[in-house]
C-alpha positions as CSV (number, residue, x, y, z in Angstrom):
1,X,74.0,-24.5,82.1
2,X,72.6,-23.1,78.9
3,X,73.4,-19.5,78.1
4,X,71.7,-17.2,75.6
5,X,74.2,-14.7,74.3
6,X,72.9,-11.3,73.4
7,X,75.8,-9.6,71.6
8,X,75.7,-6.0,70.7
9,X,77.1,-2.5,70.9
10,X,74.3,-1.4,73.4
11,X,74.8,2.2,72.3
12,X,73.1,2.7,74.7
13,X,71.2,-0.2,76.3
14,X,67.5,0.6,76.4
15,X,64.3,-0.9,77.8
16,X,63.6,-2.7,74.5
17,X,66.9,-4.7,75.0
18,X,65.7,-5.7,78.4
19,X,62.2,-6.7,77.3
20,X,63.6,-8.7,74.3
21,X,66.1,-10.5,76.6
22,X,63.4,-11.4,79.2
23,X,61.0,-12.7,76.5
24,X,63.8,-14.7,74.7
25,X,65.0,-16.2,77.9
26,X,61.5,-17.4,78.7
27,X,60.7,-18.7,75.2
28,X,64.1,-20.3,74.5
29,X,64.3,-22.2,77.8
30,X,67.9,-21.1,78.5
31,X,69.1,-20.6,82.0
32,X,70.6,-17.1,81.6
33,X,71.1,-14.3,79.2
34,X,74.6,-12.8,78.9
35,X,74.8,-9.3,77.5
36,X,78.1,-9.4,75.5
37,X,79.1,-5.8,75.0
38,X,81.1,-5.3,71.8
39,X,83.8,-2.6,71.9
40,X,83.9,-2.5,68.1
41,X,81.4,-4.1,65.8
42,X,83.0,-4.7,62.4
43,X,79.9,-3.3,60.7
44,X,79.7,0.0,62.7
45,X,81.8,3.1,62.6
46,X,83.6,4.0,65.8
47,X,82.6,7.7,65.7
48,X,79.0,6.6,66.1
49,X,79.8,4.7,69.3
50,X,79.7,6.0,72.9
51,X,82.9,5.2,74.8
52,X,83.2,1.4,75.3
53,X,83.7,1.5,79.0
54,X,80.7,3.7,79.4
55,X,78.5,1.3,77.4
56,X,79.8,-1.6,79.5
57,X,79.1,0.2,82.7
58,X,75.6,1.2,81.5
59,X,74.8,-2.5,80.7
60,X,76.3,-3.8,83.9
61,X,74.4,-1.4,86.1
62,X,71.1,-1.7,84.1
63,X,71.0,-5.5,84.4
64,X,72.8,-5.8,87.8
65,X,69.7,-6.7,89.8
66,X,67.8,-8.7,87.2
67,X,67.8,-12.4,87.9
68,X,69.4,-14.6,85.3
69,X,71.0,-11.6,83.4
70,X,74.8,-11.2,83.3
71,X,77.1,-8.7,81.7
72,X,80.0,-10.1,79.8
73,X,83.1,-8.2,78.8
74,X,85.0,-11.0,77.0
75,X,85.2,-9.0,73.8
76,X,87.2,-6.3,75.6
77,X,90.1,-8.9,75.7
78,X,89.9,-10.0,72.1
79,X,91.3,-8.4,68.9
80,X,89.2,-5.8,67.3
81,X,86.9,-5.6,65.5
82,X,84.8,-8.2,67.4
83,X,83.8,-11.1,65.3
84,X,81.1,-13.5,66.7
85,X,83.0,-16.6,65.9
86,X,86.1,-15.4,67.8
87,X,83.9,-14.5,70.8
88,X,82.3,-17.9,70.7
89,X,85.7,-19.6,70.6
90,X,86.9,-17.6,73.6
91,X,83.7,-18.5,75.5
92,X,83.9,-22.2,74.6
93,X,87.5,-22.2,75.9
94,X,86.7,-20.3,79.1
95,X,83.4,-22.0,79.9
96,X,83.5,-25.5,78.5
97,X,80.8,-26.6,80.9
98,X,78.2,-24.2,79.3
99,X,76.1,-24.6,76.2
100,X,75.7,-21.3,74.2
101,X,73.1,-20.0,71.8
102,X,72.7,-16.6,70.2
103,X,70.0,-14.0,70.2
104,X,69.8,-11.8,67.1
105,X,67.5,-9.3,65.7
106,X,65.9,-10.1,62.3
107,X,67.7,-7.0,60.9
108,X,71.1,-8.8,61.5
109,X,70.1,-11.7,59.3
110,X,70.3,-9.5,56.2
111,X,74.1,-9.4,56.5
112,X,74.6,-12.7,58.2
113,X,76.2,-14.2,55.1
114,X,79.0,-11.6,55.4
115,X,79.8,-12.6,58.9
116,X,83.1,-14.5,59.5
117,X,82.7,-18.3,59.5
118,X,78.9,-18.4,59.6
119,X,78.8,-22.2,59.0
120,X,80.9,-22.7,62.1
121,X,78.7,-20.4,64.1
122,X,75.6,-22.4,63.1
123,X,77.3,-25.7,63.8
124,X,77.9,-24.8,67.4
125,X,75.0,-22.5,68.3
126,X,71.3,-22.4,68.0
127,X,70.3,-18.9,66.8
128,X,67.1,-17.3,68.2
129,X,65.7,-14.5,66.1
130,X,63.5,-11.7,67.4
131,X,61.6,-9.5,65.0
132,X,62.6,-5.9,64.3
133,X,60.2,-3.4,62.6
134,X,60.8,-3.4,58.9
135,X,62.4,-6.9,59.0
136,X,59.6,-9.0,60.4
137,X,59.4,-11.6,57.6
138,X,63.1,-11.7,56.8
139,X,65.3,-14.4,58.3
140,X,66.3,-18.0,58.1
141,X,64.0,-20.8,58.8
142,X,64.8,-24.3,59.8
143,X,68.4,-25.4,60.5
144,X,69.8,-23.9,63.6
145,X,67.5,-20.8,63.4
146,X,64.4,-20.3,65.4
147,X,62.1,-17.3,65.0
148,X,60.7,-16.1,68.3
149,X,57.1,-15.0,67.9
150,X,57.2,-11.8,70.0
151,X,55.8,-8.3,70.0
152,X,57.5,-5.8,67.7
153,X,59.1,-3.0,69.7
154,X,59.3,0.5,68.3
155,X,62.5,1.5,70.0
156,X,66.1,1.7,69.0
157,X,69.4,3.0,70.3
158,X,69.7,5.2,67.2
159,X,66.4,6.8,68.0
160,X,67.5,7.4,71.6
161,X,70.8,9.1,70.5
162,X,68.8,11.3,68.1
163,X,66.4,12.3,70.8
164,X,69.2,13.2,73.2
165,X,71.0,15.2,70.5
166,X,67.8,17.2,69.8
167,X,67.3,17.8,73.5
168,X,64.1,15.8,73.5
169,X,62.9,13.5,76.4
170,X,63.9,9.9,76.2
171,X,64.0,8.9,79.9
172,X,61.0,6.5,79.6
173,X,63.0,4.5,77.0
174,X,66.1,3.7,79.0
175,X,67.0,2.2,82.4
176,X,67.8,4.7,85.2
177,X,71.6,4.0,85.1
178,X,71.7,5.2,81.4
179,X,70.2,8.5,82.5
180,X,72.6,8.8,85.4
181,X,75.8,7.9,83.5
182,X,75.1,9.4,80.1
183,X,73.2,12.6,80.7
């Protein structure tokens, strides 16, 4: 089985994440998308993150009924912060029968060279890139990277957190479980 790994903080998960995953699954030809919730991203500050168990629960409940979507908590059992190569090694060991690829936003490619063992990541995984506003034409071409020609979405978890903090409506931007669990 071929699995497209969508790694992230999902702080919180929103409708854009779901739309990106659905489009990428269709365009990449993988069998499933696994949402890998990161308890601690090495490039994000902990004080900006919602509690890790809450984020995991929001992802799990938001994708629970969507065919070919799975929630993965493997990083909760790994040392922190979570490095992609360590996550991949744990998945290769636990699921040797699966083939894994990665789904990344074009914004993540700006810092990709700073990631731990990028050559090893690229050697083992095809990397699908979806465009992010402000980063549309930035990214790798060729090699193990494939740019997905998709619609740009004007939605972010940062924007949702700011709307919530300001007391502004954001319910149309998130799945129902996020509203139920976080508000």
